[in-house]
N, CA, C and O of each residue as an XYZ file, in Angstrom:
276
protein
N       0.418     43.993     -3.884
C       0.812     42.599     -4.532
C       2.625     42.527     -3.975
O       3.448     43.442     -3.966
N       2.760     41.298     -3.619
C       4.262     41.003     -2.891
C       5.441     40.821     -3.728
O       5.251     40.182     -4.763
N       6.117     41.066     -3.595
C       7.566     40.646     -4.687
C       8.236     39.554     -3.909
O       7.791     39.258     -2.801
N       9.249     38.948     -4.398
C       9.572     37.953     -4.212
C      10.765     38.068     -2.775
O      11.141     37.241     -1.945
N      11.027     39.269     -2.974
C      12.046     39.992     -1.534
C      11.326     40.125     -0.700
O      11.851     40.284      0.402
N       9.868     40.131     -0.755
C       9.044     40.426      0.426
C       8.526     39.156      1.038
O       7.969     39.106      2.135
N       8.745     38.166      0.274
C       8.263     36.608      0.675
C       9.285     35.890      1.682
O       9.079     35.125      2.624
N      10.570     36.467      1.085
C      11.595     35.944      1.816
C      11.931     36.158      3.321
O      11.832     37.307      3.752
N      12.343     35.096      4.217
C      12.576     35.837      5.068
C      14.166     36.923      5.395
O      14.999     36.823      4.495
N      14.441     37.601      6.237
C      15.187     38.359      6.308
C      17.030     37.756      6.515
O      18.061     38.370      6.242
N      16.883     36.602      6.989
C      18.152     35.955      7.033
C      18.422     35.512      5.648
O      19.604     35.401      5.322
N      17.313     35.189      4.615
C      17.724     34.390      3.574
C      18.380     35.983      2.456
O      19.404     36.132      1.790
N      17.259     36.841      2.715
C      17.456     38.076      1.805
C      18.933     38.435      2.079
O      19.627     38.570      1.071
N      19.550     38.620      3.328
C      20.937     38.900      4.221
C      21.757     38.199      3.127
O      22.428     38.842      2.319
N      21.680     36.886      3.128
C      22.454     36.042      2.422
C      22.679     36.057      1.001
O      23.806     35.986      0.511
N      21.371     36.169      0.183
C      21.606     37.019     -1.120
C      22.037     38.007     -1.126
O      22.717     38.077     -2.150
N      22.104     39.255     -0.382
C      22.510     40.235     -0.549
C      24.263     39.926     -0.480
O      24.864     40.531     -1.367
N      24.899     39.319      0.179
C      26.125     39.090      0.384
C      26.817     38.466     -0.902
O      27.951     38.727     -1.304
N      25.750     37.444     -1.556
C      26.609     36.995     -2.849
C      26.360     37.739     -4.017
O      26.916     37.553     -5.099
N      25.529     38.564     -3.770
C      25.134     39.580     -4.670
C      26.426     40.802     -4.439
O      26.762     41.438     -5.438
N      27.020     41.051     -3.289
C      27.983     42.158     -3.370
C      29.153     41.517     -3.758
O      29.907     42.172     -4.479
N      29.577     40.066     -3.358
C      30.506     39.197     -3.836
C      30.879     39.224     -5.164
O      32.017     39.521     -5.529
N      29.668     38.827     -6.152
C      29.556     38.686     -7.358
C      30.036     40.055     -8.247
O      30.671     40.018     -9.301
N      29.604     41.164     -7.603
C      30.077     42.353     -8.152
C      31.284     42.691     -7.837
O      31.886     43.269     -8.742
N      31.849     42.534     -6.871
C      33.384     42.673     -6.603
C      34.214     41.734     -7.407
O      35.337     42.083     -7.772
N      33.672     40.420     -7.741
C      34.370     39.637     -8.330
C      34.559     39.887     -9.695
O      35.672     39.617    -10.148
N      33.755     40.321    -10.407
C      33.488     40.913    -11.516
C      34.708     41.970    -11.982
O      35.540     41.980    -12.889
N      34.310     42.971    -10.712
C      35.437     44.190    -10.974
C      36.612     43.783    -10.937
O      37.446     44.506    -11.483
N      37.038     42.614    -10.347
C      38.076     42.086    -10.136
C      38.848     41.114    -11.263
O      40.009     40.713    -11.193
N      38.050     40.899    -12.128
C      38.163     40.353    -13.645
C      38.158     38.945    -13.607
O      38.900     38.289    -14.339
N      37.244     38.347    -12.671
C      36.947     37.109    -12.322
C      35.812     36.603    -13.145
O      34.732     37.185    -13.043
N      35.928     35.627    -13.917
C      34.950     35.237    -15.111
C      33.218     35.172    -14.237
O      32.775     34.823    -13.142
N      32.828     35.600    -15.204
C      31.239     35.410    -14.587
C      30.523     34.367    -13.693
O      29.913     34.477    -12.630
N      30.900     32.990    -14.748
C      30.585     31.819    -14.138
C      31.143     31.655    -12.597
O      30.580     31.124    -11.640
N      32.322     32.231    -12.665
C      32.940     32.005    -11.212
C      32.904     33.041     -9.893
O      33.627     32.892     -8.908
N      31.868     34.182    -10.071
C      31.642     35.073     -9.214
C      31.057     34.636     -8.019
O      31.051     35.434     -7.081
N      30.476     33.329     -7.839
C      30.347     33.134     -6.427
C      30.755     31.846     -5.912
O      30.186     31.236     -5.007
N      32.223     31.313     -6.827
C      32.443     29.952     -6.292
C      33.719     30.621     -5.270
O      34.751     31.119     -5.718
N      33.396     30.506     -3.908
C      34.279     31.012     -2.815
C      35.516     30.512     -2.886
O      36.398     31.366     -2.793
N      35.968     29.099     -3.057
C      37.610     28.979     -3.160
C      37.760     29.273     -4.128
O      38.398     30.224     -3.678
N      37.819     29.442     -5.320
C      38.229     29.957     -6.678
C      38.446     31.504     -6.516
O      39.386     32.077     -7.066
N      37.524     32.145     -5.730
C      37.732     33.755     -5.558
C      38.902     33.792     -4.584
O      39.812     34.610     -4.716
N      38.860     32.785     -3.485
C      40.061     33.100     -2.502
C      41.465     32.755     -2.924
O      42.476     33.141     -2.339
N      41.425     31.851     -4.194
C      42.748     31.576     -4.558
C      43.023     32.577     -5.404
O      44.152     33.068     -5.380
N      42.328     32.917     -6.040
C      42.629     34.181     -7.068
C      42.971     35.785     -6.397
O      43.397     36.800     -6.947
N      42.549     35.483     -4.860
C      42.917     36.698     -3.771
C      44.348     36.590     -3.523
O      45.054     37.577     -3.729
N      44.879     35.444     -3.082
C      46.110     35.033     -2.541
C      47.311     35.724     -3.844
O      48.502     35.940     -3.619
N      46.598     35.968     -5.184
C      48.080     36.312     -6.065
C      47.387     37.338     -6.628
O      47.115     37.262     -7.826
N      46.947     38.572     -5.795
C      46.497     39.818     -5.936
C      46.558     40.799     -4.966
O      46.266     40.375     -3.848
N      46.889     42.165     -5.034
C      46.472     42.837     -4.204
C      45.431     44.013     -4.740
O      45.730     45.145     -5.120
N      43.728     43.222     -4.630
C      42.705     44.013     -5.289
C      42.280     44.895     -4.021
O      42.220     44.474     -2.866
N      42.001     46.170     -4.442
C      41.396     46.994     -3.514
C      40.494     46.962     -2.496
O      40.424     47.703     -1.516
N      39.722     45.925     -2.850
C      38.392     45.837     -2.254
C      38.894     44.222     -1.467
O      37.941     43.511     -1.147
N      40.127     43.737     -1.207
C      40.461     42.261     -0.941
C      40.059     42.160      0.702
O      39.821     41.046      1.168
N      40.005     43.112      1.382
C      39.464     42.640      2.494
C      38.034     42.469      2.606
O      37.532     41.629      3.354
N      37.306     43.332      1.800
C      35.716     42.921      2.158
C      35.309     41.725      1.180
O      34.257     41.122      1.393
N      36.091     41.397      0.168
C      35.772     40.135     -0.422
C      36.272     39.102      0.567
O      35.495     38.148      0.596
N      37.218     38.977      1.320
C      37.637     37.758      2.571
C      36.526     37.770      3.398
O      35.864     36.756      3.613
N      36.219     39.136      3.999
C      35.151     39.304      5.016
C      33.791     38.387      4.385
O      33.030     37.590      4.933
N      33.865     38.812      3.237
C      32.252     38.113      2.779
C      32.416     36.664      2.788
O      31.668     35.947      3.453
N      33.728     36.034      1.801
C      33.685     34.839      1.847
C      33.756     33.849      3.230
O      33.394     32.698      3.475
N      34.261     34.669      3.811
C      34.057     33.802      5.353
C      32.846     33.689      5.987
O      32.479     32.743      6.684
N      32.232     34.699      5.715
C      30.562     34.697      6.334
C      29.798     33.869      5.417
O      28.925     33.115      5.848
N      30.087     33.968      4.098
C      29.510     32.865      3.628
C      30.148     31.507      3.477
O      29.378     30.783      2.846
N      30.985     31.038      3.730
C      31.497     29.856      4.134
C      31.150     29.329      5.371
O      31.124     28.101      5.453
N      30.833     30.101      6.511
C      30.222     29.551      7.760
C      28.714     29.443      7.470
O      28.068     28.699      8.208
N      28.134     30.038      6.573
C      26.684     29.719      6.605
C      26.426     28.364      5.303
O      25.566     27.485      5.365
N      27.198     28.510      4.468
C      27.425     27.061      3.581
C      27.240     26.056      4.337
O      26.200     25.446      4.085
N      28.052     25.528      5.432
C      27.987     24.779      6.412
C      27.226     24.295      7.235
O      27.656     23.532      8.100
């Protein structure tokens, strides 16, 4: 029996993994749950803080922004 992950192509799975990681880090940072995948919102919040995973989040935002275009 196949799972949904088995049916997705690797590129789609990779994108979803990036969003999942971003969401997890955003929650840890204190971002509201409904904003954890909002790239612009998180980016704006990062400018005002010195979060320990700031570089990783910025990297994820950069990659996801390129994909979105």
